[in-house]
N, C-alpha and C positions, 0 to 999 in steps of 0.2 A: 504494500499499500504506500509506503514511503517513497518508492521510486515513482509511482504514478503521480503522487502529489508534487514531486519535484518537476516532473515533466509538465504538468498542468501550470505550475508556477512559471516555468520558463516560457511556455507558449503565451501565457497572459502578458508577461513582461515584453516579449517580442512583439506581439500584436499591439500592445499599448504604445510602445516606442515607435513602431512603424506608422501608426495613426497620427502621431505628432507631426508627420511630414505631409499629411493630407491637407488640402484646402479646407477652410472652415465650412464651405458650402458643399463639400463632398457628401453624397447621399449614403456612403458606407459608414460614416461615423455613428449615426444612431443605431445601426445594426451591430456594430462592434460594442457599443454601450449595452445593448440588450444581451449580447453574449457574456459580457463581463458581469452584468447583474445576475444572470443565470448561474454563473460560476460561484457566486456567493453562497449558493446552496451546498457547495462542497464542504464536507465537515473537516476542513484542514485550515489551521491558522496560517500556514505559509501561503496557501492559495488565496485566502481572504485578504491577507496583507498585500499581496501582489495586486489584487483588484483595487484595493483602497489606494495604492500608490498610483495606479494608472488612471482611475476615473476623474480626478479633479482637472487634469489637463485636457482630457477629452471633452468634458462638460463645458469648460471655459471656451473651447474652440468653436462651440456651436453659437453662432451669432443670431440666427433667426429663431423665433419661437415656433415657426412652422416645422422646422427640423425636429424639434423636441416631440412633436405629435407622433413621430414614428416609433418612439420608445414605448414598448409594451407596458401597459399599466400594471400587469401582474408582476413583471420583473421589477418594476420600480417599487411596488408595495413590498415585495419579498426582500428587496435590498434595504428598505427602511425599517422593516419590522423584524426584530430579532427577539423571539420569545424565549429562547434558551439562554440568553446572556444574563448573567447576574448583575451586570452594570447598567442595563436599561430596564425601565419599567414600561411594560406594554400597555 
């Protein structure tokens, strides 16, 4: 399992860094954000930390509110709701 978590972490970091070079109007950015938010469901602190490091730069790169409409509501809700964390109150 540890090997798979490291591979997921590496892929997330690679995708996040590559997206930093895309134009802010690129239609692929919301899809990458969806994938990263979906990866938050992985029960691995390494993977979740990698997602947390990639997301801020990608979200900042979206300039239009129209692009945000492509982000799936379920992924966004899952990314913001952490019921198993002792640090957050649901």
